[in-house]
N, CA, C and O atoms as CSV, one atom per row, in Angstrom:
chain,resi,resn,atom,element,x,y,z
A,1,MET,N,N,21.446,2.139,-1.956
A,1,MET,CA,C,21.202,1.250,-2.739
A,1,MET,C,C,20.119,1.266,-2.810
A,1,MET,O,O,19.465,1.679,-1.852
A,2,LEU,N,N,19.394,0.750,-4.170
A,2,LEU,CA,C,17.930,1.423,-4.720
A,2,LEU,C,C,17.077,-0.127,-4.242
A,2,LEU,O,O,17.631,-1.225,-4.187
A,3,SER,N,N,16.255,0.029,-4.068
A,3,SER,CA,C,15.600,-1.034,-3.746
A,3,SER,C,C,14.712,-1.423,-4.961
A,3,SER,O,O,14.692,-0.589,-5.867
A,4,ALA,N,N,13.988,-2.531,-5.129
A,4,ALA,CA,C,12.727,-2.691,-6.521
A,4,ALA,C,C,11.831,-1.807,-6.472
A,4,ALA,O,O,11.230,-1.803,-7.546
A,5,PHE,N,N,11.356,-0.902,-5.626
A,5,PHE,CA,C,10.139,0.002,-5.666
A,5,PHE,C,C,10.883,1.628,-5.502
A,5,PHE,O,O,10.092,2.569,-5.438
A,6,SER,N,N,12.361,1.927,-5.438
A,6,SER,CA,C,12.607,2.948,-5.825
A,6,SER,C,C,12.506,3.379,-7.288
A,6,SER,O,O,12.662,2.606,-8.234
A,7,ARG,N,N,12.255,4.573,-7.382
A,7,ARG,CA,C,12.501,5.076,-8.622
A,7,ARG,C,C,12.907,6.682,-8.499
A,7,ARG,O,O,12.825,7.302,-7.438
A,8,PRO,N,N,13.365,7.263,-9.775
A,8,PRO,CA,C,13.702,8.753,-9.663
A,8,PRO,C,C,12.179,9.685,-9.316
A,8,PRO,O,O,11.045,9.315,-9.621
A,9,VAL,N,N,12.471,10.685,-8.760
A,9,VAL,CA,C,11.635,11.395,-8.330
A,9,VAL,C,C,10.802,12.481,-9.391
A,9,VAL,O,O,9.635,12.871,-9.391
A,10,GLN,N,N,11.557,12.669,-9.970
A,10,GLN,CA,C,11.187,13.114,-11.422
A,10,GLN,C,C,10.277,12.188,-12.436
A,10,GLN,O,O,9.449,12.634,-13.230
A,11,ASP,N,N,10.494,11.286,-12.306
A,11,ASP,CA,C,9.367,10.232,-12.837
A,11,ASP,C,C,8.264,10.188,-12.233
A,11,ASP,O,O,8.021,9.899,-11.061
A,12,SER,N,N,7.189,10.665,-13.580
A,12,SER,CA,C,5.786,10.698,-12.938
A,12,SER,C,C,5.085,9.695,-13.780
A,12,SER,O,O,3.856,9.712,-13.725
A,13,THR,N,N,5.861,8.523,-14.819
A,13,THR,CA,C,5.270,7.309,-14.952
A,13,THR,C,C,5.168,6.270,-14.094
A,13,THR,O,O,6.147,5.954,-13.419
A,14,PRO,N,N,3.838,5.514,-13.983
A,14,PRO,CA,C,3.804,4.486,-13.081
A,14,PRO,C,C,4.689,3.372,-13.333
A,14,PRO,O,O,4.937,2.777,-14.382
A,15,ALA,N,N,5.147,3.200,-12.061
A,15,ALA,CA,C,6.587,2.177,-11.997
A,15,ALA,C,C,5.752,0.934,-12.244
A,15,ALA,O,O,4.687,0.626,-11.710
A,16,ARG,N,N,6.659,0.090,-13.433
A,16,ARG,CA,C,5.838,-1.492,-13.482
A,16,ARG,C,C,7.207,-2.550,-13.029
A,16,ARG,O,O,8.372,-2.192,-13.205
A,17,PHE,N,N,6.935,-3.520,-12.593
A,17,PHE,CA,C,7.611,-4.512,-11.982
A,17,PHE,C,C,7.271,-5.597,-12.769
A,17,PHE,O,O,6.130,-5.782,-13.191
A,18,GLU,N,N,8.363,-6.435,-13.017
A,18,GLU,CA,C,8.016,-7.935,-13.550
A,18,GLU,C,C,7.047,-8.620,-12.754
A,18,GLU,O,O,6.918,-8.128,-11.633
A,19,GLY,N,N,6.318,-9.624,-13.006
A,19,GLY,CA,C,5.582,-10.072,-11.850
A,19,GLY,C,C,4.639,-9.571,-11.012
A,19,GLY,O,O,4.260,-10.259,-10.064
A,20,VAL,N,N,4.152,-8.374,-11.223
A,20,VAL,CA,C,3.295,-7.380,-10.767
A,20,VAL,C,C,2.535,-7.364,-11.291
A,20,VAL,O,O,2.670,-6.915,-12.429
A,21,PRO,N,N,0.908,-7.932,-10.769
A,21,PRO,CA,C,-0.168,-7.630,-11.895
A,21,PRO,C,C,-0.460,-5.889,-12.156
A,21,PRO,O,O,-0.542,-5.084,-11.229
A,22,THR,N,N,-0.561,-5.613,-13.298
A,22,THR,CA,C,-1.048,-4.319,-13.370
A,22,THR,C,C,-1.884,-3.657,-13.000
A,22,THR,O,O,-1.692,-2.458,-12.799
A,23,ALA,N,N,-3.180,-4.303,-12.783
A,23,ALA,CA,C,-4.427,-4.296,-12.049
A,23,ALA,C,C,-4.494,-5.101,-11.112
A,23,ALA,O,O,-4.280,-6.312,-11.077
A,24,ILE,N,N,-4.880,-4.203,-10.150
A,24,ILE,CA,C,-4.877,-4.911,-8.800
A,24,ILE,C,C,-6.074,-4.504,-7.983
A,24,ILE,O,O,-6.618,-3.417,-8.179
A,25,CYS,N,N,-6.459,-5.282,-7.148
A,25,CYS,CA,C,-7.820,-4.755,-6.089
A,25,CYS,C,C,-7.064,-3.729,-5.563
A,25,CYS,O,O,-5.848,-3.616,-5.410
A,26,SER,N,N,-8.085,-2.927,-5.285
A,26,SER,CA,C,-7.972,-1.474,-4.303
A,26,SER,C,C,-9.479,-1.213,-3.901
A,26,SER,O,O,-10.335,-0.595,-4.534
A,27,PRO,N,N,-9.565,-1.804,-2.768
A,27,PRO,CA,C,-10.649,-1.405,-1.824
A,27,PRO,C,C,-10.541,-0.221,-1.039
A,27,PRO,O,O,-9.393,-0.062,-0.623
A,28,SER,N,N,-11.426,0.748,-0.663
A,28,SER,CA,C,-11.481,1.898,0.033
A,28,SER,C,C,-11.025,1.460,1.458
A,28,SER,O,O,-11.558,0.465,1.950
A,29,SER,N,N,-9.945,2.234,2.241
A,29,SER,CA,C,-9.742,1.598,3.389
A,29,SER,C,C,-10.859,2.290,4.816
A,29,SER,O,O,-10.651,2.153,6.021
A,30,ASN,N,N,-11.982,2.996,4.171
A,30,ASN,CA,C,-13.012,3.749,5.134
A,30,ASN,C,C,-13.551,2.312,5.849
A,30,ASN,O,O,-13.520,2.232,7.077
A,31,PRO,N,N,-14.008,1.270,5.100
A,31,PRO,CA,C,-15.101,0.327,5.694
A,31,PRO,C,C,-14.056,-0.774,6.765
A,31,PRO,O,O,-14.325,-1.459,7.752
A,32,LEU,N,N,-12.744,-0.512,5.967
A,32,LEU,CA,C,-11.644,-1.970,6.972
A,32,LEU,C,C,-11.096,-0.696,8.437
A,32,LEU,O,O,-10.887,-1.109,9.578
A,33,LEU,N,N,-11.002,0.335,8.166
A,33,LEU,CA,C,-10.457,1.234,9.552
A,33,LEU,C,C,-11.602,1.385,10.125
A,33,LEU,O,O,-11.302,1.460,11.317
A,34,LEU,N,N,-12.892,1.492,10.029
A,34,LEU,CA,C,-14.091,1.827,10.591
A,34,LEU,C,C,-13.809,2.779,11.922
A,34,LEU,O,O,-14.172,2.586,13.083
A,35,GLY,N,N,-12.977,3.960,11.314
A,35,GLY,CA,C,-12.725,5.007,12.278
A,35,GLY,C,C,-11.413,5.070,13.516
A,35,GLY,O,O,-11.095,5.820,14.438
A,36,GLU,N,N,-10.970,3.947,12.966
A,36,GLU,CA,C,-9.630,3.692,13.329
A,36,GLU,C,C,-8.231,4.112,12.853
A,36,GLU,O,O,-8.194,3.905,11.640
A,37,HIS,N,N,-7.046,4.622,13.296
A,37,HIS,CA,C,-6.084,5.125,12.919
A,37,HIS,C,C,-5.359,3.887,12.409
A,37,HIS,O,O,-4.677,4.083,11.403
A,38,GLU,N,N,-5.370,2.744,12.866
A,38,GLU,CA,C,-4.725,1.598,12.949
A,38,GLU,C,C,-5.290,0.258,12.813
A,38,GLU,O,O,-6.195,0.092,13.631
A,39,ILE,N,N,-5.057,-0.840,12.008
A,39,ILE,CA,C,-5.860,-2.150,12.031
A,39,ILE,C,C,-4.765,-2.888,11.948
A,39,ILE,O,O,-3.764,-2.371,11.451
A,40,GLY,N,N,-4.733,-3.924,12.304
A,40,GLY,CA,C,-3.987,-5.163,12.047
A,40,GLY,C,C,-4.592,-6.247,11.050
A,40,GLY,O,O,-5.640,-6.830,11.329
A,41,ILE,N,N,-4.019,-6.444,10.096
A,41,ILE,CA,C,-4.605,-7.549,9.028
A,41,ILE,C,C,-3.631,-8.962,8.995
A,41,ILE,O,O,-2.483,-8.916,8.552
A,42,GLU,N,N,-4.275,-10.281,9.548
A,42,GLU,CA,C,-3.526,-11.324,9.382
A,42,GLU,C,C,-3.519,-11.827,8.249
A,42,GLU,O,O,-4.583,-12.020,7.661
A,43,HIS,N,N,-2.254,-12.167,7.665
A,43,HIS,CA,C,-2.340,-12.986,6.334
A,43,HIS,C,C,-1.090,-14.075,6.195
A,43,HIS,O,O,0.125,-13.909,6.098
A,44,ARG,N,N,-1.955,-15.303,6.229
A,44,ARG,CA,C,-0.910,-16.456,6.062
A,44,ARG,C,C,-0.286,-16.465,7.428
A,44,ARG,O,O,0.844,-16.949,7.499
A,45,GLY,N,N,-0.750,-16.083,8.337
A,45,GLY,CA,C,-0.038,-16.417,9.703
A,45,GLY,C,C,0.866,-15.239,9.959
A,45,GLY,O,O,1.787,-15.317,10.772
A,46,ALA,N,N,0.552,-13.919,9.121
A,46,ALA,CA,C,1.701,-12.901,9.776
A,46,ALA,C,C,0.796,-11.995,9.449
A,46,ALA,O,O,-0.082,-11.915,8.589
A,47,LEU,N,N,1.357,-11.039,10.682
A,47,LEU,CA,C,0.157,-9.985,10.727
A,47,LEU,C,C,0.828,-8.811,10.230
A,47,LEU,O,O,2.003,-8.688,10.576
A,48,TYR,N,N,0.263,-7.805,9.395
A,48,TYR,CA,C,0.354,-6.388,8.682
A,48,TYR,C,C,-0.513,-5.579,9.761
A,48,TYR,O,O,-1.396,-6.026,10.494
A,49,ARG,N,N,-0.027,-4.268,9.663
A,49,ARG,CA,C,-0.396,-3.118,9.874
A,49,ARG,C,C,-0.744,-2.370,8.943
A,49,ARG,O,O,-0.015,-2.275,7.955
A,50,LEU,N,N,-2.127,-1.548,9.044
A,50,LEU,CA,C,-2.419,-0.615,7.906
A,50,LEU,C,C,-3.134,0.541,8.542
A,50,LEU,O,O,-4.302,0.631,8.920
A,51,LYS,N,N,-2.161,1.392,8.567
A,51,LYS,CA,C,-2.411,3.038,9.111
A,51,LYS,C,C,-2.825,3.965,8.340
A,51,LYS,O,O,-2.603,4.035,7.131
A,52,THR,N,N,-3.502,4.790,9.053
A,52,THR,CA,C,-3.723,6.141,8.175
A,52,THR,C,C,-2.477,7.168,8.192
A,52,THR,O,O,-1.895,7.370,9.257
A,53,ALA,N,N,-2.051,7.844,6.949
A,53,ALA,CA,C,-1.292,8.749,6.598
A,53,ALA,C,C,-1.297,10.198,7.108
A,53,ALA,O,O,-2.424,10.684,7.011
A,54,ARG,N,N,-0.737,10.713,7.424
A,54,ARG,CA,C,-1.175,12.341,7.906
A,54,ARG,C,C,-2.047,12.982,6.700
A,54,ARG,O,O,-3.084,13.589,6.966
A,55,GLN,N,N,-1.555,12.815,5.245
A,55,GLN,CA,C,-2.515,13.012,4.193
A,55,GLN,C,C,-3.797,12.683,4.309
A,55,GLN,O,O,-4.707,13.430,3.948
A,56,GLY,N,N,-4.015,11.208,4.971
A,56,GLY,CA,C,-5.305,10.610,4.658
A,56,GLY,C,C,-6.182,11.005,5.936
A,56,GLY,O,O,-7.337,10.625,6.127
A,57,SER,N,N,-5.400,11.873,6.817
A,57,SER,CA,C,-6.444,12.121,7.986
A,57,SER,C,C,-7.344,13.082,7.899
A,57,SER,O,O,-8.146,13.261,8.815
């Protein structure tokens, strides 16, 4: 089963999804992480985790 975010590997064009803005705010993670490997971000009562990836370390 494919999710809304699945696309073929060979497709090098950016995915476009209805209702998703084409330009989004994308700040650097460095000021958020402050040297940590993982932080929690609270949004509307839910806690989300932001983690560094192996490629980003």
